[in-house]
C-alpha positions as CSV (number, residue, x, y, z in Angstrom):
1,M,79.3,139.6,293.2
2,Q,78.4,136.5,295.0
3,Q,75.6,136.8,297.6
4,A,75.5,134.7,300.7
5,K,72.8,132.0,300.6
6,K,71.6,129.0,302.5
7,G,74.3,126.3,302.7
8,D,77.2,128.8,302.4
9,K,79.8,128.8,305.1
10,V,80.5,132.5,306.0
11,K,82.5,134.6,308.3
12,V,80.9,137.6,309.9
13,H,82.0,140.4,312.2
14,Y,79.1,141.6,314.4
15,H,78.2,143.9,317.2
16,G,75.0,142.8,319.1
17,K,73.0,145.4,321.0
18,L,69.7,145.7,322.8
19,I,67.2,148.3,321.5
20,T,68.5,150.5,324.3
21,G,72.0,150.5,322.7
22,E,73.5,148.3,325.4
23,T,76.1,145.9,323.9
24,F,75.6,142.2,324.8
25,D,78.2,140.7,322.5
26,S,80.7,141.6,319.8
27,S,83.4,140.0,317.7
28,E,85.6,143.1,318.0
29,G,89.1,142.1,318.8
30,R,88.3,138.4,317.9
31,D,88.1,136.4,314.7
32,P,84.9,136.8,312.7
33,L,82.1,134.3,313.5
34,P,82.1,131.3,311.2
35,F,78.8,129.5,310.5
36,E,76.8,127.8,307.8
37,I,73.7,129.8,306.7
38,G,70.6,127.7,307.5
39,G,72.7,125.2,309.5
40,G,71.0,126.1,312.9
41,M,74.3,127.4,314.4
42,V,72.9,131.0,314.9
43,I,69.5,132.4,315.7
44,K,67.1,132.6,312.7
45,G,67.0,136.4,312.5
46,F,70.9,136.4,312.2
47,D,70.8,133.8,309.4
48,D,68.1,135.8,307.6
49,G,70.1,139.0,308.0
50,V,73.3,137.6,306.5
51,T,71.5,136.0,303.6
52,G,71.9,138.1,300.4
53,M,74.9,140.0,301.7
54,T,78.1,140.3,299.6
55,V,81.6,140.2,300.9
56,G,82.6,143.5,302.4
57,E,79.0,144.6,302.8
58,K,78.0,146.2,306.1
59,K,74.4,146.6,307.4
60,T,72.4,146.9,310.6
61,I,69.5,144.6,311.3
62,T,66.8,144.4,314.0
63,I,65.7,141.0,315.0
64,P,62.4,140.7,316.9
65,A,62.4,138.5,320.0
66,D,60.5,135.7,318.2
67,E,63.3,135.3,315.6
68,A,66.0,135.6,318.3
69,Y,65.6,133.8,321.7
70,G,61.8,133.7,321.8
71,P,59.5,135.1,324.4
72,V,60.1,134.7,328.1
73,N,58.5,131.4,329.2
74,P,57.0,131.8,332.7
75,D,57.3,128.0,333.2
76,M,61.0,128.4,333.2
77,V,61.0,130.6,336.3
78,I,61.2,128.3,339.4
79,E,61.1,128.8,343.1
80,M,63.5,126.7,345.1
81,P,63.8,126.4,348.9
82,K,67.0,128.1,350.2
83,D,67.9,125.0,352.2
84,R,68.5,123.1,348.9
85,L,71.6,125.3,348.3
86,P,75.0,124.4,349.8
87,Q,75.1,125.9,353.3
88,D,78.2,128.0,352.6
89,M,76.9,129.3,349.2
90,E,76.4,133.1,349.0
91,V,73.9,134.0,346.2
92,E,73.1,137.4,344.8
93,V,70.4,138.6,342.4
94,G,71.8,138.4,338.8
95,M,74.2,135.6,339.7
96,P,74.3,132.7,337.2
97,L,74.1,129.1,338.5
98,V,74.2,125.7,336.9
99,M,71.5,123.2,337.7
100,S,70.9,119.6,336.6
101,D,67.5,118.2,335.5
102,P,66.4,114.7,336.5
103,Q,68.1,113.2,333.4
104,G,71.4,114.8,334.5
105,Q,71.4,117.5,331.8
106,Q,73.0,120.7,333.0
107,F,71.5,124.1,332.3
108,Q,72.2,127.7,333.4
109,V,69.8,129.7,335.5
110,T,70.0,133.2,336.8
111,V,69.0,134.2,340.4
112,K,66.1,136.6,340.0
113,E,65.0,137.1,343.6
114,I,66.1,136.1,347.1
115,A,63.5,135.8,349.9
116,E,63.8,134.6,353.5
117,D,63.2,130.9,352.8
118,K,63.4,130.6,349.0
119,I,65.2,131.9,345.8
120,V,63.6,132.5,342.5
121,L,65.6,131.1,339.5
122,D,65.1,131.9,335.8
123,A,66.1,129.3,333.2
124,N,65.1,131.5,330.2
125,H,67.9,132.6,327.9
126,P,69.2,136.0,329.2
127,L,68.1,137.6,325.9
128,A,64.6,135.9,325.8
129,G,61.9,138.4,325.2
130,K,64.3,141.1,323.8
131,D,64.5,142.6,320.4
132,L,68.1,142.6,319.2
133,V,70.1,144.9,316.9
134,F,73.2,143.7,315.0
135,D,75.7,145.6,313.1
136,L,77.0,143.1,310.5
137,E,80.0,142.9,308.2
138,L,80.3,139.9,305.8
139,V,84.0,139.1,305.7
140,E,84.1,135.9,303.7
141,I,82.0,133.3,301.9
142,E,83.8,130.0,302.0
143,G,83.4,127.3,299.4
144,G,80.5,128.8,297.5
145,S,79.4,126.7,294.5
146,P,81.6,127.5,291.6
147,L,79.9,129.2,288.6
148,I,79.9,126.9,285.6
149,I,79.6,128.5,282.3
150,M,78.7,126.2,279.4
151,P,79.5,127.2,275.8
C-alpha cells in the first residue's frame, strides 16, 4: 500500500484535543482536511504524524508545543490604556479582538486581564505553549507518483 510522503496531497479526518481531553477542533461533520505534506499548510507535528500513513489507517499522535504553535512568547502580551478602546466597547476576559500593527497588518489578540485603567492583550496563538493530541484518519492520497515497472 502507498504510504503518504512529503509532496503528496492528502485528505485527513482529525480530532484535535488538549492533553486534558478538551476538544479544540475536529473535522467531524465536515469534509476531511486537504493539504500537501511538507507544504507548510499545517503545523510540523501534524505533517510528521501523517507521513508514513496508508489510506484507511487511523492513529493517535501527541505533538509537543514546540512542533505545534511554539511556546508562549511574553513579548506578545501587551498592556493598552483603556482609553484607546472605543468608548462604547464592552470588553470581557477571553474576548477575541482584532488589532492592526503600524504597517496595517491585522492580527487577533485575546483579552487576558481588565484593570481600572488598562487591559492586557495576548497576541500569542491560543494554542501556544500547549501539547496537542490528534486522532487521525488518512482518507485519501491524491496524485501520488505512479509506480513505474520496467521490464
